[in-house]
C-alpha positions, 0 to 999 in steps of 0.5 A: 475458487468459489464454494470451497474453503481456501487452501494454500497451493501445493507448491507453497506447502512443499516449499514451507512444510507449515507447522501452523497456518492462518488465513489473514485476508481473503478479498478481491482476488488475493489471499494472505496467510501467516505461516509458521514453518521450520524455515521461520515465519512467513507471509504468503500471498496467493492471487487469482483473477476476479470474475466480473459481477454486476457492479465489479469489472473483471480483474485478471491482473489480481492473479499476477500481483503476487509474482509481480511483487516477487519480481520487484523484491528480486530487483530490490535485492531482498532476501528470503523470498520466493514466487511462482505460479499455481493453477489459478494464478501466482504466489509469493512468500516473504518474511512475516513482519510483526507489529501494528500498522500505522492506522491501528497504532494511531487509534488513540489519537482518533478518540474523541476524548484524546488530547494525545498528538500523533507521535512524530517519530512514528511518522518519521519511521514511515518516511524513512521506509518510503525514502529507502524505496525512492532512493533506489529509483522506485515509486511504490504506487500503493502507499496507504496506512495498512502498508506501514508495519511498525515493529520492534525492528523498525518500520517496514513498507510492504505490498510492492506489487504495484511498484514501478521505476526500478527495472523491467518486469517479466512480461508474463507477470506485468500489468498496467497501473490502474490507480490504487485505493482512491483515499490515497490517490494523488489528483494527477493519478486520478485524472489520468485514470479517469481519462485513460484508465491507466496512470504512471506511479510517481514518487510525488504521488507517493508523497501525497499518499503518505500525507493522506495516510498520516492524516487519516491515521491521526484524525480519521478523516480522508484528505478528500471530501466525498460521500462514504458510499460514493462509487469509485468513479465519483470518488476519483472525480472528487480527488481529480478536482481537488475537493480537499478538506482542511488538515486538522492535525495539531502542531508542525506535523499538520503543516507538513501534511498540508504541503504533502497534499498540495494539488500540484506535484511540483509543490510537494516536498520530496520524501527526503525533504519531509524526512529532514523536516520531521527530524527537526520537530 
């Protein structure tokens, strides 16, 4: 993989016959492309394993993530997608969702000279997108601001590769859940990963992650306090011990985020209770 410019796998080129393509991201074992074709506009995800380095362990699961996401989409009854294998891993294609993500949309709220409060209707759109997944019996497992796309047709929750709970995954594409981006990881998930190297995504942890996502998007501050350059294990220890910052989001939204970030899972509202509260603001 190294030393040559990235290209779409031949099997994807054959499936879509692109008229235009743009590499959107190429990091940590995953490439994401925006592809225009006669069939429409698609996001194409291509996975390959991460080789071990001096400060980063090998991660073979990244090669399987696109196909695992495809299997999740199949079980959710999604339309217009495909997934399969290529010589270095797996891939999937799915409709492209236009619009800014949550963090980008709320950028004006984070300006030092801004008095604009975060838009609760945007927060409600994110809640409804997650609630739809929870209602089907799934936990997302990787809730973060970049995974909420706020577009003209509503809010889309993307990146389902780590989702659990709604059906058995094909054994060839499945892999253990080893946590997510630590900024949005619930304390109980962090403790489990530190103790065993693995955890089980839950809807309660998703609610925490959404609270952390709303907080950082509105204020620029993480929910937990640790140095910016701390190793992941140190970050996770801070999360596990509950070193939480005060929630400084103005208005009733701040109080709701505070409860979503409760240390104990049973003290957090369900996503449906969050939606009901937001609807009353």
